[in-house]
C-alpha positions in Angstrom: 0.0 0.1 0.1 1.6 3.5 -1.0 0.5 5.2 2.0 2.4 2.7 4.5 4.8 4.1 6.6 5.9 1.9 9.3 4.5 -0.3 11.9 2.8 1.7 14.8 4.3 -1.0 17.5 6.1 -4.4 17.6 3.6 -7.0 16.6 2.5 -9.1 19.4 2.5 -12.7 18.3 1.7 -14.9 20.5 0.6 -18.8 20.9 -0.5 -20.8 23.9 0.7 -19.5 26.9 2.8 -16.7 25.6 -0.6 -15.1 24.9 -0.9 -14.8 28.7 1.9 -12.1 28.6 -0.1 -8.9 27.7 2.9 -7.1 26.0 4.6 -10.3 25.1 7.1 -9.8 22.4 8.7 -12.6 20.2 12.2 -13.5 20.9 14.3 -16.3 19.7 14.7 -18.7 22.4 11.3 -18.0 24.2 8.5 -18.1 21.3 6.4 -20.9 20.8 5.6 -22.6 17.2 1.8 -21.9 16.5 -0.1 -24.8 17.4 -3.4 -26.2 16.2 -4.3 -27.1 19.6 -3.8 -23.7 21.5 -5.5 -20.1 21.1 -3.4 -17.7 19.0 -3.4 -14.0 19.8 -2.1 -11.5 17.2 -2.1 -7.9 18.2 -0.6 -5.6 15.2 -0.8 -2.2 13.7 0.6 0.1 11.3 1.4 3.8 10.5 0.0 5.0 7.3 0.2 8.5 5.8 -3.7 8.7 6.3 -3.8 7.4 9.8 -3.0 4.7 12.4 -4.3 1.2 12.9 -4.3 -1.1 16.2 -5.8 -4.4 16.1 -6.1 -7.4 17.8 -7.9 -10.9 16.9 -7.7 -14.2 18.9 -8.0 -17.7 16.5 -8.1 -21.2 17.1 -6.6 -23.4 14.4 -8.2 -26.3 15.8 -10.9 -27.4 17.8 -10.9 -25.3 20.8 -12.3 -26.7 24.3 -15.7 -25.4 25.7 -13.6 -23.4 28.6 -11.9 -21.5 25.9 -14.8 -20.9 23.7 -16.7 -19.6 27.0 -14.1 -17.5 27.8 -13.7 -16.0 24.3 -17.3 -15.3 24.0 -17.4 -13.5 27.5 -14.5 -11.5 26.1 -16.5 -10.8 22.8 -19.9 -9.9 24.9 -17.8 -7.4 26.7 -16.8 -5.9 23.3 -20.0 -6.0 22.0 -22.0 -4.2 24.6 -19.2 -1.5 25.0 -19.5 -1.1 21.1 -23.4 -0.7 21.5 -23.4 1.7 24.2 -25.3 4.8 23.8 -24.2 7.8 26.3 -24.2 11.5 26.9 -21.6 13.9 25.2 -18.9 14.4 27.7 -19.5 11.2 29.3 -15.5 9.8 30.5 -14.6 6.4 29.3 -14.0 5.4 32.7 -17.8 5.5 33.2 -18.1 2.8 30.3 -15.5 0.5 31.1 -17.8 -1.6 33.1 -19.7 -2.5 30.1 -17.1 -4.2 28.7 -15.8 -6.0 32.0 -19.6 -7.2 33.2 -19.8 -10.8 31.1 -16.5 -11.9 32.6 -17.1 -10.1 36.1 -20.6 -12.1 36.1 -18.2 -15.3 36.5 -15.8 -14.0 38.5 -13.2 -13.2 35.8 -11.2 -10.0 34.8 -8.2 -8.5 33.2 -5.4 -6.5 34.0 -5.5 -3.7 31.4 -7.4 -0.7 30.2 -10.3 -1.2 28.2 -9.5 1.5 25.5 -7.2 4.4 24.7 -7.2 7.1 22.5 -5.4 6.7 18.8 -3.6 9.7 16.7 -4.0 10.1 13.0 -0.2 9.2 11.8 0.6 10.2 15.5 0.5 8.3 18.7 -1.0 4.8 18.6 -1.7 5.5 22.2 -2.8 8.8 22.6 -5.0 10.9 25.3 -6.8 12.7 26.2 -9.4 10.2 26.1 -9.6 6.6 27.4 -11.6 3.7 28.8 -10.4 2.4 31.8 -11.2 1.0 35.2 -12.7 3.6 37.4 -9.8 3.2 40.1 -7.7 4.9 37.7 -9.7 8.2 36.9 -7.2 10.8 35.8 -7.8 14.7 36.1 -6.7 15.0 32.6 -8.8 12.5 31.1 -11.4 14.4 28.6 -15.2 13.7 28.0 -16.1 11.7 24.9 -17.2 13.7 21.8 -17.9 13.1 18.3 -15.1 12.2 16.0 -12.9 10.7 18.9 -10.9 7.6 17.9 -10.5 4.9 20.6 -9.5 1.3 20.8 -12.5 -1.1 22.1 -10.2 -4.0 23.6 -11.5 -6.3 26.7 -9.6 -9.4 26.9 -8.9 -12.5 29.1 -5.7 -14.4 30.4 -5.0 -17.2 32.3 -0.9 -17.4 33.3 0.6 -20.7 31.7 -2.2 -21.4 29.3 -3.7 -18.8 26.8 -4.3 -15.4 26.3 -7.6 -13.6 24.6 -8.3 -10.1 23.5 -10.7 -8.8 21.0 -9.3 -5.1 19.8 -11.4 -3.0 17.3 -10.9 1.0 16.5 -14.1 2.7 16.9 -15.0 6.2 16.5 -17.7 8.4 18.4 -20.3 9.1 16.4 -24.0 10.9 17.0 -27.2 8.7 17.5 -30.8 10.1 16.8 -31.5 10.2 20.8 -31.4 13.3 22.7 -32.1 17.0 22.6 -31.2 18.8 19.2 -28.5 20.6 21.0 -27.0 17.5 22.5 -27.4 14.4 20.4 -26.4 11.3 22.8 -23.2 9.2 21.4 -22.2 5.7 20.6 -19.6 3.7 18.9 -19.1 3.3 15.2 -16.6 0.1 14.9 -14.3 1.0 12.2 -11.9 -1.9 12.1 -13.3 -4.7 9.5 -11.7 -7.6 10.7 -13.7 -11.0 11.4 -14.3 -12.3 14.8 -13.5 -16.2 15.2 -16.8 -18.0 14.8 -15.5 -21.6 16.1 -14.7 -19.6 19.7 -18.5 -18.3 19.8 -20.7 -20.2 22.2 -23.8 -18.3 21.1 -26.0 -20.0 24.3 -24.0 -17.4 26.3 -25.2 -14.4 24.4 -28.2 -12.2 24.0 -30.0 -12.1 20.9 -29.0 -8.5 20.6 -25.3 -9.4 20.9 -25.6 -12.1 18.1 -27.4 -9.8 15.8 -24.6 -7.4 16.3 -22.1 -9.8 15.2 -24.2 -10.6 12.3 -24.6 -7.5 11.3 -20.7 -6.3 11.7 -19.8 -9.6 9.7 -22.0 -8.4 7.0 -20.5 -5.0 6.6 -16.8 -6.6 7.0 -18.1 -9.1 3.9 -19.1 -6.1 2.2 -16.3 -3.7 2.5 -13.5 -6.2 2.5 -14.6 -8.1 -0.1 -15.0 -4.8 -2.5 -11.5 -4.1 -1.8 -10.1 -8.0 -2.5 -12.0 -7.2 -5.8 -10.8 -4.1 -6.3 -6.8 -5.9 -5.6 -7.3 -8.7 -7.5 -7.1 -11.2 -4.4 -7.3 -15.0 -5.3 -10.6 -16.7 -5.1 -9.3 -18.8 -2.1 -9.1 -15.7 0.0 -12.3 -14.7 -1.2 -13.9 -18.0 0.1 -12.3 -17.5 3.2 -13.7 -14.2 4.0 -17.1 -15.6 3.0 -17.0 -18.8 5.5 -15.6 -16.3 8.3 -18.4 -14.2 8.0 -21.3 -16.4 7.6 -24.2 -15.6 10.6 -23.8 -17.3 13.7 
């Protein structure tokens, strides 16, 4: 791509137990081969002349256990609940953080990092003044959310010595049709276009609204990424993969 400049941070490519290290960096002697029986987590991003990216997807190349599926699903549920949030202008991200954690909290699980950070445009990939973080980390410098801000939505779950799960997409703060004319309420529009791992999703844990969100998101991914594949002349194999990954749940 002609607008590509550099990576926005060192890629976190982690399999199995290494995925439980939140800021893991592969190094000779400590990295593992990707195994079909383990969860694989990849967190990557790039600097382009017209913007900055940061995205994480967690996949399984074999047959996941029921426990792995349930953990992933609860992370996905939190990701979705935050993505669907509606809130007044000026709301601080710390007030929304619990939405992403609640499905994990309901079964005694949690994660030890923030849920979202601001992202610059060809600037810092982690950038203030907005963020989505636990309430005990409120900062006087944190700015309330406003239309046009770009943040990450990245809940996760990590078990030391076993696996790590994180789902990260970038979202834009946009207006809804709700609220008074002089202060429309806000919500998030997900702008990262990358399928979620369907084989790790247990729909029995999810609400109908959460399932519908995934299906609508995957339809958007199929349309937008599919059009790009056509434009770039990508192989039929890649097009078939996209179609399979974006099938309704």
